[in-house]
N, C-alpha and C positions, 0 to 999 in steps of 0.2 A: 618487165617480166609478166607474162599473162597471169590473170587473177585466179585462175585455176591451179596455176602451177604454184604461186605464191601460197593458197590455203592448202595446198597439199604438203608443202614444205613446212607449214606452220604445223600442221597436224603431225608431221614427222618429229618435229622438235618436242611436241607434247608426249610422243611414244617414248622418246629416247631414254629417259630414266628406267621405265620398264624394261625396254629392250636391253639396256646394259645389264641390269641386273639379272635377267633371265639368262643372258649369254654366260655369265658370270657362274651362276647356280647350276645350269644344266652341264657345263664343262666340267666343273669341279665334281658334279655328281657322277658323270659318265667316266671320269678319271679314276674314281673310287672304285668302280666295277668293272672296269675293262683294262686291258694290258696297256702298259704305258706307250708301247711302240704302235699300237692300232690307231688308224684314222678314224675309226668309228666315234670316238669321243667326241669329235667334232661336228657329227652330222646334225645333230638337234641344235646347237649353237648356229650353225650355217642356216638351218630352215628359219630360224627367228630373224637372223640378219637379211635373208632374202626378201623379207617383207618391204625393204627399202629400194628393191630394185625399180618401182615405178618413180619414185622422186629423184633418185639418182641419174638413171636415163634420161629423164625429163631435163635435168639441169644440164647434163653434158650435151644433149640436143639443142637444148635453147642457146648455149654459148658458141655452139659450133655452126647452127643455122640462123639465129638471131630471132626466129619467131617458131613456136610451136602450137599445137593445140592436142592437148591430153586426150580429148574424148575420140581422137583417131587412133589412138594407141590400142594395141590389141587388148581385147576385154579381158582375157584370163589374167594379164599383167594388173590391170584396175582392180578386178575383183580380189586379187591376192593380197593388194595393200590395204584394201578397207577391210576385208576379212582379218588381217594382221593386227589393225587397230583394235578391234574387240578382243580377239584371241590374246594378244600380250597382257592387256589389262586383267582379263578373266583369269589367265594362268598365274600371273604375278599375284594375285589375290589368294589363290591356294597355296603357292609356294611360301608365301609370308606367312600362312598359318602353320604350314607343315615346319617351317624354320623355328616357328615359335615353339610349337609342341616339341621339336627336336632339343630345343634348348631346355626345356623343363624335365624331358626324359633323360638327358644326359646328366642332369644335376642328381637325379635320383638312381640313376643306373650304376651297377658294379662293372658294366663292360661297354664304356663309351664307343669303341671301335665297332661293336655290334650294333648299336644304336646309329651309328653314321652309315653303316651299310644299308640298314633297313629304310634309314631316311634316304639316301641315293636311290634305291629302287623306288619308293614312294614317287619320288620327284619325276622319275622316267615314265612311271604309271600315270601320273597327272597329266603329263604332256600329252599322252596318247588320249586319254578320256576327254580332257577339256578341248583338244583339237578336233576330236570327233563330235563331241556336243555342240560346239560353236560353230562348226561347219554345217551341220544339221539345221541349228536354229537360225542361222544367217539365211540359209535357203529358204526355210519355212516361213521366217517373218518377211523376206522380199517378196517371195510369191504368192503367198496365200492371202486372199482378200477376206477380211472377217467382216461380219455384220453387227452393229451395236445397236441394240434396240432400247430406246429410253421412253418411257411412258410419262407425258408430261402433263399435269394438271392446270386447267385454265379456268379463271373465273368467268362466270357467265358466258360459258360455252353453249352456242345454240346447238340444237339437236342434229342438224345437218352436218356439224364438224365433231360429232362423237366418234371417235376411231380415225379421224383424219390423219393421214400419213404423210408427213413433211420429210423428204429424204433430203439429206445434206451430205454433199460430196464436194472435193476440193482438189487442187494442186495434180491435175492429171499430168502435166509437165511431159508432153510428148518429145522425144528426142530419140538418140540412138538405142538407148537401153529400155525405153518405154515406147514400145511401137505399137502397131495396130492391134496385134494379137494380145498385148497386155491391157490395152484401154479397152478392147472388145470384151475381155473377160470382167473388166470391172464394170462395164455397163450392164452385162448379163446379170451380174450378181445384184445390181441396183434394180433391173427390171423384175427378177425374182421375188422382191418386196412389194410389189403392185403399189407404188407410190401413188398419192392423189397429187403431189407437188414435189417438184425437184428444184432444188437451189444449189448451185455451183459458185463456192466462194473465191474463184479465181487461179490463174496460173494454167492456161490450156497447154503451154508449151514452155520449154526450158531456156530457149535461147533463139535468136534468128527468126527465118520466116518458113524455113524448109519444112517444118513440122505442123505448121498450122491446118493446111487443109486436111492432111491426114487425121489429126487429132480433132478437129471439127466434125469430120465425117464419121468417125468412129463413135464420138459422143452423142453425135445426132441420131443414134440407134436407141436413146433413152427414150422410156415411155412414162407419161404422167397424165392423170386425167385432166389436170387443171393447168399443165404448162411445165416448162422447163426455163428457168431464168438463171442468169450469171452476173457477176460482178468482175471487175477489172482486178487482175493480179499484177504483182511486180514485173514479171516475166512478159505478161501480155503487153505492158505499158512499153517495157523497153524493145519489145519487137515491133511493136506500132498498133495502138489500139484500134486504129480504123480497119486493118487487115483482119485483125481477130474478130472484130465486130461483124464484118462482112461475112466471114467464114462461119461463124456462129448463126447468123441469121439465115443463111443458106441451109443451114442444118436444122432450123427450126427452133433455135434457142435465142432468147431474147436477152441482150446485154444492157444491163442498167448502169447509167453513169451519171450518179448523183440524181437520182429520179425516184419518185414514187409511183406505183402502179396498183389498180384494182384488180383483184383476181375474183371473178364471181366464182362462188360455189355451188348456189342453186338460186331460186328466183328471189330468195328473201335475204340471203347471207352472201357476204363476200369478204376476202381477206386483203390486207394491204401489204405490200412489200417495199420497204425502202432499201435502194441499193446505193452504197456510198463508196466511191473511190478513195482508197486509202492505202497508198503504196509509197515505198522510200522515195521516189522521184516525184511524187505528186501528194503532198499531205493535204488532207481535207481541211478546209477552214473551219473553225468551231462556230461561227456565225452563220456560215452556210449550212452547216449540218443541222444546227438547231432549227434554222429557218424551214429546211426540208423536212424535219421531223415534226415540226409544228403543224405545217400544212398537210401533214398526212391526214386523211379522214378517219373518224372513228369507225372501227370495223369489228366484225366478230373475232378476228385474228390479225394482229399486227406483228410483222417480222421486219428486223433490221439485219442488213446483211452487209459485211465489208470483208476485204481480204486479210487485213490485220486490224487488231483490236488496240484501241488506246482509251485514255481515261475520259476524254471528252465524248467521245462515241457513247462510252457506256452512260455517262451522266446524262447525255441528250436521250437516249432509247428509256432510261429509267424516268426521266421527267415527263416524257410524253407517252408513258405507259405501254410500252411495247411488250409483248407477251414472250419473245424470245430474241436473242441476238446470235447471228451465226457468223463464223470465220474460219479461216484455214492458215495458210502461210508457213506454218512451224513444221509441217508433216509428223506431228505428234512427237517431235524430238528427232525423228529418223533414225540416228544411230545413239540409242542410249547406252552407252558405254558402261560395262559393270566394274566396279572396283570397291572391295572392303564392304560389300552388302549394300551399295548404293549406286544409283545411277546417275550418270552426267550426261548432258546434251548441250549442243551450242545454243538451242533454242532457249533453255532456261537462263542462259546470260542475258537474253534480251527482253524476254516477258515471261510473267507466271502464268499466262494463258496459253498452255503448251498442247493439251491434248484432253477431249472429254468434255464433261459438263461442269461448269463453275456456276456459283450464284452471287450476285451482288445485290443485296436486299432483296427484293422480289423478282429482279430479272435474271432469268436463266441464260448463260453465255454457253455456247457450244463450239469447240474447236475440233475440226475434222482432221484426221491424219492425213487424207489425201491418198495418191497412188504412187507419183513419181518421186524424184529425187532432185536433191541440190548437193553438189560436190561430189559425193560419194554414190556410187549406184548399188548400194545395199541398204537394208534395214535391220535393225536389231531391237526388240522389245518395242517397236512402234509399226504393226503390220499396217498395210493398205486397209482402207475402212470405209464402209459404207454405213452412214448413220440414218436410222429411221426414228424420228420422232414422233410418237403416237399421242394425239391429243385426247385427254381425257376432261370429263366437267369436275370443277374444283368443288 
């Protein structure tokens, strides 16, 4: 069974308790308000069940044809399923709270039947409000690129680097859902920040080789006074690092593979960037990383970049006095599912470095949300982000 279908089925199973609960509560509420003979009481439960169209059709298709590609399915079907993931947990939260309030109110009320009818109306109203809000927010968080500005104090920062802007982007992930228009919009937002240096922490494309050229050319419109540099991401490695490197080089972007590079700032100052390949299929060797960091020359600014974060990369960067560490990979959680006032995402099961700025001792570690997607083509509470780190004297 294709991995994308397997993961979609896993998400479907995780949704199942919330879906069953909602179908039951909505049916009972509609039954209290509507005539027994009408089919209207089945509409809202049917809407909730329809979120399963994608996995059900996928499974049937797989067993009839033997092989499928969910990415080729109609986009509305895919969007509907992933919207449903967020919606059912969001709605389940509010209906659970409404049920709790109903139980308390019924205990003190002299007319429980009236409480039941008010509660039923409230549940139907919640469906409409949460459906509208979730749809708006999914669209907004998926399509709107935000700019994250981080002032970063650096010790012994020379005058030429005061106000120096390091732009950090990641996970462009060009594919059927993240095309030329989306990437161009992301890069336009980047260029609006007038960065001095751009660092891309991997995953130019989502899979295969069809989108490498398009993604690299759109990315190649990025502008920075002191250059644009990249490291290898998981999907770059799976697609073929050589082809990704050629496409990036043709677009004026330099790919660092376990390498240090000096970046002149002016006649007297320069920065050092260490780029390490740290992906699922090619874990970096701790001794190699330590040797690479040790051989990095002392500079006015030292930056460590990798696609993923792990403990020995952090230890090496701290040990050799880097001013910052940059990474991507997590998409900021991408779909941070809300439930009972908390957010849950798959990325949090893998690492604590999910989104934004973290500190380990004196080392700042920044994880960028990126632009594109893994598995589902939507975002929630993790919008595409361009990060601008502006250096200040400490």
